[in-house]
C-alpha positions in Angstrom: 3.7 27.4 118.4 3.8 23.8 119.4 4.4 21.0 116.8 1.6 19.4 115.2 1.4 16.2 112.8 -0.8 15.9 109.8 -3.1 14.2 111.2 -3.6 16.7 114.1 -4.0 19.5 111.9 -6.9 17.3 110.1 -8.6 16.1 113.3 -8.5 19.7 114.5 -10.2 21.2 111.8 -12.8 18.3 111.6 -13.5 19.0 114.9 -14.0 22.9 114.6 -16.9 22.1 111.4 -18.8 21.0 114.9 -20.9 23.4 116.5 -21.6 24.0 119.8 -25.6 22.7 120.8 -25.4 20.2 117.3 -26.1 16.6 117.2 -23.8 14.5 115.9 -24.2 10.6 114.4 -20.8 9.5 114.7 -18.6 6.9 112.7 -15.8 4.9 114.8 -12.4 6.2 113.7 -11.1 9.5 112.6 -15.1 11.2 112.6 -15.0 9.7 116.7 -11.7 11.3 116.9 -12.8 14.8 115.6 -16.4 14.6 117.5 -14.8 13.9 120.8 -12.4 16.7 120.4 -15.1 19.4 119.5 -17.0 17.9 122.4 -14.0 18.6 125.1 -13.2 21.7 123.7 -15.3 24.8 122.1 -18.4 22.7 121.9 -19.2 21.3 125.0 -22.8 20.7 124.0 -22.3 19.0 121.2 -24.6 15.6 121.4 -22.9 12.6 120.3 -24.7 9.7 118.7 -23.6 6.2 117.9 -25.7 3.6 116.1 -25.5 1.2 118.5 -28.7 3.4 120.4 -26.4 5.7 122.8 -27.3 9.2 122.8 -25.6 11.7 124.2 -22.5 9.8 125.0 -19.4 11.4 127.0 -16.6 8.7 126.4 -13.4 9.4 128.6 -11.5 7.9 125.7 -11.8 6.9 122.3 -14.5 3.9 121.8 -13.2 0.6 119.5 -16.2 0.2 117.9 -19.8 1.1 118.3 -20.4 -1.3 120.8 -18.2 -0.3 123.5 -19.0 -0.1 126.6 -17.9 2.7 127.5 -20.4 5.0 125.3 -23.3 3.3 127.0 -22.0 3.5 130.3 -21.6 7.6 129.7 -25.0 8.3 127.5 -27.7 10.3 128.4 -30.0 7.4 127.4 -29.3 3.9 125.4 -32.3 3.1 123.1 -32.8 0.3 120.5 -31.1 0.5 117.0 -34.5 0.5 115.2 -35.3 3.3 117.3 -31.9 5.2 116.2 -32.7 5.1 112.7 -36.3 5.1 112.9 -37.2 8.0 114.9 -33.7 9.9 115.2 -31.7 9.5 111.9 -34.5 8.5 109.4 -37.0 12.0 109.8 -34.1 14.3 109.8 -33.7 14.9 113.6 -29.9 14.8 113.4 -28.0 17.6 112.3 -24.5 16.0 111.1 -23.2 12.8 109.8 -19.5 12.3 110.4 -18.6 9.6 108.4 -15.1 8.1 107.0 -13.9 6.1 104.0 -12.0 3.9 102.3 -13.1 5.7 98.7 -14.3 8.9 98.2 -15.4 10.2 94.2 -15.3 13.5 92.8 -18.9 13.9 94.0 -19.0 12.9 97.5 -19.6 9.3 97.1 -18.0 6.5 99.9 -17.1 3.1 99.6 -16.3 0.8 102.3 -17.9 -2.1 100.8 -15.2 -3.7 98.3 -11.9 -2.7 95.8 -11.7 -3.4 92.8 -14.8 -4.3 89.7 -15.9 -7.7 90.5 -18.1 -7.5 93.5 -18.1 -11.7 93.7 -14.4 -11.5 93.6 -12.7 -8.1 94.7 -9.0 -7.2 95.3 -10.3 -6.0 99.0 -13.4 -6.9 100.9 -14.0 -4.0 103.4 -16.3 -4.0 106.4 -19.3 -3.0 104.6 -21.6 -0.5 105.3 -23.5 -0.5 108.8 -25.5 2.5 109.5 -23.3 5.1 107.0 -26.0 4.5 104.3 -28.7 5.7 106.0 -26.7 8.6 107.5 -25.6 9.7 104.3 -29.0 10.2 103.4 -30.6 11.5 106.0 -28.9 13.5 107.9 -29.4 17.5 107.5 -25.9 17.4 106.3 -22.8 15.0 106.1 -19.0 15.6 106.6 -16.2 13.5 105.6 -13.3 13.0 107.1 -10.0 10.9 105.6 -6.2 10.7 105.0 -6.0 12.2 100.9 -4.3 9.8 98.1 -4.8 8.8 94.9 -5.5 5.2 96.2 -8.9 6.8 98.3 -9.8 10.1 96.6 -10.5 8.2 93.0 -12.4 9.2 89.8 -15.4 7.2 90.5 -15.6 4.7 93.6 -15.5 1.1 93.0 -18.8 0.4 94.9 -21.1 3.1 96.1 -21.9 2.3 100.0 -23.0 5.3 100.9 -24.5 8.1 98.4 -23.3 12.0 98.1 -24.4 13.7 95.1 -24.4 10.7 92.8 -23.4 12.1 89.2 -23.6 15.6 90.1 -26.3 18.2 91.3 -30.1 17.3 91.4 -29.1 13.2 91.8 -29.9 13.6 95.4 -33.7 15.1 95.1 -34.5 12.9 92.3 -33.7 9.7 94.5 -36.0 11.6 97.2 -33.2 11.5 99.7 -33.7 14.4 102.7 -30.7 15.1 103.4 -28.0 17.6 101.8 -25.4 15.3 101.6 -21.7 15.8 101.9 -20.9 19.8 102.8 -17.3 19.2 104.0 -14.7 16.8 103.1 -11.6 17.1 105.8 -8.3 15.3 104.8 -4.9 15.9 106.2 -3.7 18.3 103.2 -7.1 20.5 103.2 -10.7 20.9 102.8 -12.8 20.5 99.8 -16.6 21.3 99.7 -19.4 20.5 96.6 -19.8 23.3 93.9 -22.7 25.2 94.5 -23.7 24.4 90.7 -22.0 21.2 90.0 -22.0 19.4 93.4 -18.3 18.6 92.4 -15.6 18.5 95.0 -13.6 21.7 95.0 -10.5 22.6 97.1 -11.5 25.7 99.4 -8.7 25.4 101.8 -5.2 24.7 102.4 -3.6 23.4 105.4 -0.6 25.6 106.8 2.7 24.3 104.5 0.5 22.7 102.0 0.4 23.8 98.4 -2.2 23.5 95.9 0.1 20.5 93.6 0.2 18.8 96.6 -3.2 18.5 96.7 -3.7 18.1 93.0 -1.2 15.1 93.1 -3.0 13.4 95.8 -6.2 13.1 94.4 -7.8 10.6 91.5 -9.3 13.1 89.1 -8.4 16.9 88.1 -9.1 19.0 91.1 -11.0 21.9 91.1 -9.5 25.0 93.0 -11.9 27.8 94.6 -10.5 31.0 93.7 -11.0 32.4 96.7 -8.4 29.3 98.3 -8.1 30.1 102.0 -5.4 28.6 104.7 -6.9 26.5 107.7 -5.9 28.1 110.7 -3.2 26.2 112.7 -4.3 24.2 115.6 -4.0 26.3 118.8 -2.1 24.7 122.0 -5.3 24.0 123.6 -6.9 22.1 121.0 -3.6 20.0 120.8 -3.3 19.5 124.6 -6.8 18.4 124.4 -6.3 15.6 121.5 -3.1 14.8 122.9 -4.7 14.0 126.2 -7.7 12.0 124.6 -5.1 9.8 122.7 -3.0 9.2 125.8 -6.5 7.9 127.8 -7.2 6.0 124.4 -3.8 4.3 124.6 
């Protein structure tokens, strides 16, 4: 078996969650890597949508931003940003929103705005929301991908940029949010899914070579572990080849 890194395992696991024929609203960074890996591999009919208005983008390398000309050059269509949001996203026409995060809490709420309790004088000011709040609200479901540590996985986010499950099950419905919210979190250690009864993120799969204690130690709350905890299948040689070719093209 070919050796692989924890980042490669994370990207492959995230890519596998995307099915052929799905439509996916893609965030830049780790989500874009996973989505493009899926499209080049098991899901050639995956439709990639970027908030700059590029529908059906087929980039030959990983885009540097949502404004990368590579997205427009390879798209089936380029429409206005208002059309992307008002026609495609808000009415629930997009299957999956794929997002990253600076902080994620136990109910899947995302922070990409500020680190620190004081919004006006934060410890760190982050890039901000972009289209993520609308993606989190309106896509049929949301996948989140990020590296796991107690710095990123916190009991409560410092600022709710993109709404997950609020303070628990039922909060989305009370606010009238149409999408299911985060249904999967993919990290470099394993997979988490919301508990059906509470919506609290629960560890459901470990990546090969990772034990439960490692994941618990990298989580900023008392992490729940599924009784039927599984193990993520290792990346195949074909998946690693596609991923590495994609990275080389982007270097």
